[in-house]
MARZA-351131 format. One record per atom (N, C-alpha, C, O): residue number from 1; residue in one letter; atom name; x, y, z. Coordinates in pm, 1 decimal, decimal comma. Each point is the difference from the previous one (the first is absolute). Layout:
<recs>
> seq  type  atom  x  y  z
> NUM  A  CA  X  Y  Z .
...
</recs>
This chain:
<recs>
> seq  type  atom  x  y  z
> 1  M  N  889,0  6512,1  -1448,0 .
> 1  M  CA  39,9  -134,0  -35,0 .
> 1  M  C  -53,8  -96,4  104,7 .
> 1  M  O  -3,1  30,1  119,3 .
> 2  R  N  -37,9  -143,6  -165,6 .
> 2  R  CA  -56,4  -100,9  88,3 .
> 2  R  C  108,2  -89,2  57,9 .
> 2  R  O  110,8  -10,7  -52,6 .
> 3  G  N  -147,8  -53,8  164,4 .
> 3  G  CA  90,7  -97,5  59,4 .
> 3  G  C  1,4  -128,5  -81,9 .
> 3  G  O  -72,2  -13,1  -98,9 .
> 4  S  N  153,4  -79,0  140,6 .
> 4  S  CA  9,2  -126,9  -73,0 .
> 4  S  C  -130,2  -79,1  13,7 .
> 4  S  O  -75,7  17,9  95,4 .
> 5  A  N  52,1  -103,8  -191,0 .
> 5  A  CA  -122,7  -81,6  -2,4 .
> 5  A  C  2,4  -97,9  117,7 .
> 5  A  O  105,9  -51,4  36,0 .
> 6  P  N  -222,4  25,7  23,5 .
> 6  P  CA  -3,0  -96,5  110,3 .
> 6  P  C  35,4  -139,8  -48,3 .
> 6  P  O  -25,5  -36,6  -114,8 .
> 7  A  N  83,6  -38,9  203,3 .
> 7  A  CA  36,9  -138,9  -33,8 .
> 7  A  C  -125,8  -81,3  -26,7 .
> 7  A  O  -103,0  19,1  64,7 .
> 8  A  N  112,9  -108,8  -159,7 .
> 8  A  CA  -113,7  -87,5  -32,6 .
> 8  A  C  -22,1  -96,0  116,0 .
> 8  A  O  94,9  -48,3  61,7 .
> 9  E  N  -221,3  21,8  -33,5 .
> 9  E  CA  -30,8  -92,7  108,4 .
> 9  E  C  15,8  -143,4  -47,1 .
> 9  E  O  -30,6  -32,7  -114,7 .
> 10  N  N  77,7  -50,3  202,0 .
> 10  N  CA  8,2  -143,1  -28,6 .
> 10  N  C  -112,2  -68,5  75,8 .
> 10  N  O  9,6  -23,4  120,4 .
> 11  L  N  -114,5  -8,0  -191,8 .
> 11  L  CA  -113,4  -68,0  62,8 .
> 11  L  C  9,1  -149,4  -26,6 .
> 11  L  O  37,9  -41,1  -109,7 .
> 12  P  N  -72,3  -40,8  208,7 .
> 12  P  CA  4,9  -144,5  -23,5 .
> 12  P  C  -105,7  -38,4  -102,7 .
> 12  P  O  -109,2  56,6  -3,7 .
> 13  L  N  143,9  -153,0  -78,6 .
> 13  L  CA  -95,9  -50,8  -97,4 .
> 13  L  C  -104,9  -84,2  70,4 .
> 13  L  O  26,7  -60,9  103,6 .
> 14  S  N  -142,7  58,3  -159,4 .
> 14  S  CA  -105,4  -85,9  56,0 .
> 14  S  C  45,6  -144,4  -7,3 .
> 14  S  O  74,1  -39,0  -90,3 .
> 15  A  N  -119,2  -39,0  185,9 .
> 15  A  CA  33,1  -141,7  -1,7 .
> 15  A  C  -69,2  -65,2  -118,5 .
> 15  A  O  -119,4  20,1  -22,3 .
> 16  S  N  193,6  -96,7  -51,7 .
> 16  S  CA  -58,3  -71,1  -113,5 .
> 16  S  C  -82,1  -116,9  51,7 .
> 16  S  O  34,5  -58,9  102,5 .
> 17  P  N  -142,8  24,2  -171,7 .
> 17  P  CA  -77,0  -116,3  42,1 .
> 17  P  C  83,6  -126,0  -17,7 .
> 17  P  O  88,7  -3,7  -85,3 .
> 18  P  N  -115,6  -98,7  164,1 .
> 18  P  CA  78,6  -122,6  -12,9 .
> 18  P  C  -21,3  -62,6  -137,7 .
> 18  P  O  -108,4  9,2  -57,6 .
> 19  A  N  213,2  -72,6  6,1 .
> 19  A  CA  -8,6  -65,2  -130,5 .
> 19  A  C  -88,8  -123,8  7,7 .
> 19  A  O  -63,0  -38,0  -98,7 .
> 20  S  N  58,2  -24,6  216,0 .
> 20  S  CA  -87,2  -116,0  18,8 .
> 20  S  C  -38,9  -10,3  146,4 .
> 20  S  O  66,8  54,1  88,2 .
> 21  V  N  -175,2  -124,1  -64,8 .
> 21  V  CA  -44,7  -25,6  136,3 .
> 21  V  C  -14,1  -150,6  18,3 .
> 21  V  O  -28,9  -73,3  -94,5 .
> 22  S  N  49,5  30,1  215,2 .
> 22  S  CA  -6,1  -141,6  32,5 .
> 22  S  C  -142,0  -37,9  40,0 .
> 22  S  O  -63,2  66,9  81,7 .
> 23  V  N  14,3  -175,9  -141,0 .
> 23  V  CA  -132,5  -50,7  32,3 .
> 23  V  C  14,7  -146,1  42,1 .
> 23  V  O  44,6  -84,5  -77,6 .
> 24  E  N  -82,8  57,2  200,6 .
> 24  E  CA  -3,2  -138,5  46,1 .
> 24  E  C  -139,5  -52,7  -30,9 .
> 24  E  O  -100,0  61,9  36,4 .
> 25  V  N  93,9  -176,0  -103,3 .
> 25  V  CA  -127,1  -55,8  -43,9 .
> 25  V  C  -18,8  -137,7  63,0 .
> 25  V  O  85,3  -87,9  -12,0 .
> 26  E  N  -198,7  71,6  79,2 .
> 26  E  CA  -37,5  -131,6  51,1 .
> 26  E  C  -126,0  -43,1  -73,4 .
> 26  E  O  -100,8  70,7  1,6 .
> 27  V  N  106,6  -186,9  -65,8 .
> 27  V  CA  -117,9  -57,3  -63,8 .
> 27  V  C  -50,2  -108,7  94,1 .
> 27  V  O  65,2  -102,8  18,4 .
> 28  A  N  -182,3  126,8  41,1 .
> 28  A  CA  -57,6  -92,8  98,2 .
> 28  A  C  -106,0  -84,5  -69,3 .
> 28  A  O  -97,9  52,2  -53,5 .
> 29  R  N  118,9  -183,3  55,3 .
> 29  R  CA  -93,3  -88,0  -67,8 .
> 29  R  C  -14,3  -130,0  79,0 .
> 29  R  O  99,6  -66,9  27,8 .
> 30  S  N  -221,7  31,3  8,0 .
> 30  S  CA  -33,0  -128,7  63,0 .
> 30  S  C  89,4  -34,8  118,7 .
> 30  S  O  53,5  -110,6  7,2 .
> 31  G  N  -37,6  203,7  84,8 .
> 31  G  CA  76,6  -28,3  120,5 .
> 31  G  C  150,1  1,6  -18,8 .
> 31  G  O  73,5  -17,8  97,2 .
> 32  R  N  -25,7  38,2  -217,3 .
> 32  R  CA  144,8  11,0  -21,7 .
> 32  R  C  25,3  128,9  -75,9 .
> 32  R  O  -90,6  55,6  -62,0 .
> 33  S  N  211,3  -9,6  67,2 .
> 33  S  CA  30,5  124,3  -68,8 .
> 33  S  C  140,5  -4,2  -56,4 .
> 33  S  O  83,8  -81,2  39,2 .
> 34  R  N  -61,7  171,3  -132,1 .
> 34  R  CA  135,9  18,5  -53,5 .
> 34  R  C  27,9  149,7  1,7 .
> 34  R  O  -88,4  82,0  -24,6 .
> 35  T  N  211,0  -49,2  53,6 .
> 35  T  CA  38,9  139,6  12,2 .
> 35  T  C  111,0  29,4  -99,1 .
> 35  T  O  89,2  -82,0  -21,6 .
> 36  S  N  -95,6  200,1  -38,3 .
> 36  S  CA  106,3  42,8  -89,3 .
> 36  S  C  24,1  149,5  18,0 .
> 36  S  O  -82,3  71,2  57,5 .
> 37  Q  N  194,1  -26,3  -106,5 .
> 37  Q  CA  39,8  140,0  8,9 .
> 37  Q  C  11,4  53,4  -141,9 .
> 37  Q  O  67,3  -60,5  -83,5 .
> 38  L  N  -131,9  172,7  55,3 .
> 38  L  CA  5,9  62,1  -131,8 .
> 38  L  C  49,0  143,6  13,2 .
> 38  L  O  -22,8  65,4  101,7 .
> 39  E  N  89,3  -18,0  -203,9 .
> 39  E  CA  37,5  140,4  -9,7 .
> 39  E  C  -83,0  59,0  -113,1 .
> 39  E  O  0,1  -52,1  -111,5 .
> 40  V  N  -71,2  161,2  140,3 .
> 40  V  CA  -84,3  62,6  -101,6 .
> 40  V  C  29,2  149,2  -6,6 .
> 40  V  O  53,4  58,6  94,2 .
> 41  V  N  -88,6  0,8  -205,2 .
> 41  V  CA  13,2  144,1  -19,4 .
> 41  V  C  -111,5  69,0  78,7 .
> 41  V  O  -113,8  -46,6  -3,2 .
> 42  P  N  142,9  155,7  73,3 .
> 42  P  CA  -106,8  72,0  69,3 .
> 42  P  C  -114,6  32,5  -96,0 .
> 42  P  O  22,7  42,2  -113,4 .
> 43  G  N  -145,0  -62,2  160,0 .
> 43  G  CA  -117,2  23,5  -83,1 .
> 43  G  C  -55,0  -126,6  -62,9 .
> 43  G  O  -107,1  2,5  -60,6 .
> 44  T  N  180,1  -114,9  74,4 .
> 44  T  CA  -48,5  -127,6  -52,6 .
> 44  T  C  -131,2  -35,1  68,0 .
> 44  T  O  -12,9  14,7  121,5 .
> 45  L  N  -84,0  -60,6  -198,5 .
> 45  L  CA  -130,2  -34,9  55,7 .
> 45  L  C  3,8  -136,8  67,9 .
> 45  L  O  75,2  -89,0  -39,7 .
> 46  V  N  -158,0  74,7  142,9 .
> 46  V  CA  -12,4  -127,7  70,3 .
> 46  V  C  -30,2  -111,0  -100,3 .
> 46  V  O  53,6  -110,2  11,7 .
> 47  R  N  -138,5  138,3  -109,6 .
> 47  R  CA  -36,1  -97,4  -103,8 .
> 47  R  C  124,5  -60,2  -66,4 .
> 47  R  O  6,1  -120,8  -23,0 .
> 48  D  N  92,7  205,1  -7,6 .
> 48  D  CA  121,6  -46,4  -65,7 .
> 48  D  C  85,2  -86,3  92,6 .
> 48  D  O  64,4  -94,7  -45,2 .
> 49  V  N  -63,7  126,9  173,5 .
> 49  V  CA  73,5  -81,7  97,0 .
> 49  V  C  -65,1  -137,8  11,6 .
> 49  V  O  69,5  -101,4  7,7 .
> 50  V  N  -201,5  98,0  -6,5 .
> 50  V  CA  -71,7  -128,7  7,3 .
> 50  V  C  36,4  -86,0  -121,1 .
> 50  V  O  24,8  -119,7  14,3 .
> 51  R  N  -21,4  179,6  -132,2 .
> 51  R  CA  39,1  -74,6  -120,6 .
> 51  R  C  143,0  -51,9  11,1 .
> 51  R  O  27,8  -114,9  -34,1 .
> 52  R  N  62,9  200,6  82,2 .
> 52  R  CA  140,8  -42,9  15,0 .
> 52  R  C  13,7  -112,3  101,0 .
> 52  R  O  95,3  -77,7  -5,5 .
> 53  A  N  -190,5  68,8  98,1 .
> 53  A  CA  1,1  -108,3  98,8 .
> 53  A  C  -60,7  -128,4  -57,5 .
> 53  A  O  -5,9  -102,5  68,1 .
> 54  G  N  -39,4  108,9  -194,3 .
> 54  G  CA  -52,8  -119,6  -65,1 .
> 54  G  C  -147,9  -25,4  23,4 .
> 54  G  O  -47,8  -111,6  -20,2 .
> 55  E  N  -24,9  214,0  62,5 .
> 55  E  CA  -143,2  -16,2  27,2 .
> 55  E  C  -81,1  87,4  -95,1 .
> 55  E  O  52,0  94,0  -60,1 .
> 56  V  N  -180,6  -126,9  48,0 .
> 56  V  CA  -92,4  77,9  -82,9 .
> 56  V  C  -62,9  107,0  88,6 .
> 56  V  O  -71,8  -32,9  94,5 .
> 57  P  N  97,7  160,9  -123,4 .
> 57  P  CA  -47,9  106,8  87,8 .
> 57  P  C  -150,1  -3,2  27,6 .
> 57  P  O  -43,0  19,0  113,7 .
> 58  E  N  -35,8  -42,8  -216,9 .
> 58  E  CA  -145,2  3,4  16,7 .
> 58  E  C  -52,0  -114,8  86,5 .
> 58  E  O  -116,1  1,3  40,9 .
> 59  G  N  199,6  -98,9  -13,0 .
> 59  G  CA  -40,2  -113,0  83,7 .
> 59  G  C  64,8  2,5  136,5 .
> 59  G  O  11,7  -103,7  65,3 .
> 60  C  N  31,1  222,6  -21,0 .
> 60  C  CA  71,7  9,2  127,3 .
> 60  C  C  -48,0  118,7  82,8 .
> 60  C  O  -44,3  102,1  -52,6 .
> 61  A  N  54,7  -119,4  182,7 .
> 61  A  CA  -12,8  112,1  93,5 .
> 61  A  C  142,6  34,0  43,0 .
> 61  A  O  82,6  -89,2  19,2 .
> 62  V  N  -54,7  217,4  -4,3 .
> 62  V  CA  134,3  43,6  40,2 .
> 62  V  C  -13,8  83,4  126,4 .
> 62  V  O  -83,8  89,7  9,0 .
> 63  L  N  169,0  -121,7  89,1 .
> 63  L  CA  -5,4  66,6  129,4 .
> 63  L  C  134,4  62,7  34,0 .
> 63  L  O  105,9  -52,5  -34,5 .
> 64  V  N  -112,7  166,5  103,1 .
> 64  V  CA  116,2  58,3  67,4 .
> 64  V  C  -36,6  -8,5  147,4 .
> 64  V  O  -86,6  73,2  47,9 .
> 65  G  N  153,1  -162,7  23,1 .
> 65  G  CA  -42,5  -30,1  136,6 .
> 65  G  C  -134,4  -69,5  -8,3 .
> 65  G  O  -12,4  -105,1  -63,0 .
> 66  E  N  -87,8  162,9  125,9 .
> 66  E  CA  -134,9  -55,6  -6,4 .
> 66  E  C  -92,0  83,9  -87,7 .
> 66  E  O  -120,7  -23,8  -4,9 .
> 67  T  N  177,9  122,2  -64,2 .
> 67  T  CA  -79,0  92,3  -80,1 .
> 67  T  C  5,7  -37,7  -147,4 .
> 67  T  O  108,6  -8,4  -57,3 .
> 68  P  N  -225,2  -14,6  -5,5 .
> 68  P  CA  -0,6  -27,3  -143,9 .
> 68  P  C  40,9  125,1  -78,2 .
> 68  P  O  -33,7  112,1  37,8 .
> 69  V  N  106,4  -133,4  -146,4 .
> 69  V  CA  38,7  110,9  -86,8 .
> 69  V  C  -48,4  -29,2  -141,6 .
> 69  V  O  -2,3  -115,8  -41,8 .
> 70  P  N  -36,7  220,0  -33,0 .
> 70  P  CA  -46,3  -20,7  -137,3 .
> 70  P  C  115,3  -36,2  -93,0 .
> 70  P  O  115,4  33,8  26,5 .
> 71  L  N  -147,3  -101,8  -134,1 .
> 71  L  CA  101,0  -41,0  -96,9 .
> 71  L  C  65,3  118,5  -70,0 .
> 71  L  O  112,4  -11,7  -48,9 .
> 72  D  N  -181,2  125,8  43,4 .
> 72  D  CA  57,7  116,7  -66,7 .
> 72  D  C  72,5  94,3  96,9 .
> 72  D  O  26,5  115,5  -33,4 .
> 73  F  N  4,8  -164,9  152,0 .
> 73  F  CA  72,7  77,9  100,3 .
> 73  F  C  147,6  6,0  -38,7 .
> 73  F  O  61,5  -104,9  -19,2 .
> 74  P  N  -2,0  225,0  7,0 .
> 74  P  CA  141,9  10,3  -35,2 .
> 74  P  C  89,6  -21,3  122,2 .
> 74  P  O  -27,2  51,6  108,4 .
> 75  I  N  132,1  -127,0  -127,7 .
> 75  I  CA  97,5  -26,2  106,6 .
> 75  I  C  107,9  107,3  -7,8 .
> 75  I  O  68,9  13,1  -101,2 .
> 76  E  N  -54,9  63,2  208,8 .
> 76  E  CA  96,6  110,6  2,5 .
> 76  E  C  115,1  -22,7  97,0 .
> 76  E  O  102,8  67,1  -8,9 .
> 77  S  N  -119,3  -161,7  101,9 .
> 77  S  CA  105,3  -26,6  98,4 .
> 77  S  C  -0,2  -148,6  33,8 .
> 77  S  O  -90,5  -73,6  -39,4 .
> 78  A  N  192,1  30,7  112,2 .
> 78  A  CA  11,6  -141,3  36,5 .
> 78  A  C  -126,5  -45,5  72,1 .
> 78  A  O  -54,4  71,3  84,3 .
> 79  V  N  8,9  -191,5  -119,2 .
> 79  V  CA  -125,2  -49,6  55,3 .
> 79  V  C  0,6  -152,6  -0,7 .
> 79  V  O  74,7  -62,9  -75,0 .
> 80  R  N  -159,1  5,0  159,5 .
> 80  R  CA  -20,9  -145,2  1,1 .
> 80  R  C  -144,0  -25,2  -42,0 .
> 80  R  O  -93,4  45,7  65,8 .
> 81  L  N  75,7  -118,5  -175,9 .
> 81  L  CA  -132,1  -33,1  -50,3 .
> 81  L  C  -31,1  -146,4  24,8 .
> 81  L  O  85,3  -86,4  -20,4 .
> 82  T  N  -207,2  58,3  64,4 .
> 82  T  CA  -47,4  -137,9  10,1 .
> 82  T  C  -102,9  -18,5  -110,8 .
> 82  T  O  -99,8  71,7  -6,7 .
> 83  I  N  125,9  -168,6  -79,6 .
> 83  I  CA  -88,7  -30,1  -111,6 .
> 83  I  C  -76,1  -127,3  34,8 .
> 83  I  O  59,6  -103,6  29,7 .
> 84  V  N  -192,6  113,1  -33,8 .
> 84  V  CA  -85,0  -115,1  31,4 .
> 84  V  C  -81,7  -34,2  -124,4 .
> 84  V  O  -95,1  70,9  -32,6 .
> 85  P  N  131,2  -179,1  -37,5 .
> 85  P  CA  -82,6  -40,7  -112,7 .
> 85  P  C  -141,3  -32,0  48,6 .
> 85  P  O  -18,0  -69,3  100,2 .
> 86  T  N  -81,8  120,6  -172,3 .
> 86  T  CA  -138,2  -16,2  46,0 .
> 86  T  C  -75,6  -106,9  -76,1 .
> 86  T  O  -113,8  -31,5  34,9 .
> 87  F  N  173,9  -24,7  -137,4 .
> 87  F  CA  -63,8  -113,0  -69,3 .
> 87  F  C  108,3  -92,1  -51,9 .
> 87  F  O  116,2  38,9  -11,8 .
> 88  S  N  -155,3  -161,2  -19,1 .
> 88  S  CA  95,1  -95,0  -56,3 .
> 88  S  C  -65,1  -67,7  -119,1 .
> 88  S  O  -122,4  -10,0  -8,6 .
> 89  G  N  204,6  -35,4  -81,3 .
> 89  G  CA  -52,1  -69,9  -118,3 .
> 89  G  C  -59,7  -133,1  39,1 .
> 89  G  O  25,1  -51,8  108,8 .
> 90  G  N  -103,6  -2,2  -197,8 .
> 90  G  CA  -61,2  -125,4  39,1 .
> 90  G  C  -43,3  -83,3  -109,4 .
> 90  G  O  -53,2  -108,7  22,5 .
</recs>
């Protein structure tokens, strides 16, 4: 006869990804700027954040610090983006 069955292990569950991440957005235009705070779902593209900030993605450069980032870059954690419109209507 066998002994009793071993106790089941209680392993911690993996940490769930955050439901949203905070993105601080600065739109720098002609020596003045405006800053806003957005909450986005992890994986949101920079392009979508630029649109939510009221700018046209294809007419902007986007920086993290001093480093340019592509419009199709997914945002996975809290970040500060600087949006620089590169053209103006006329």
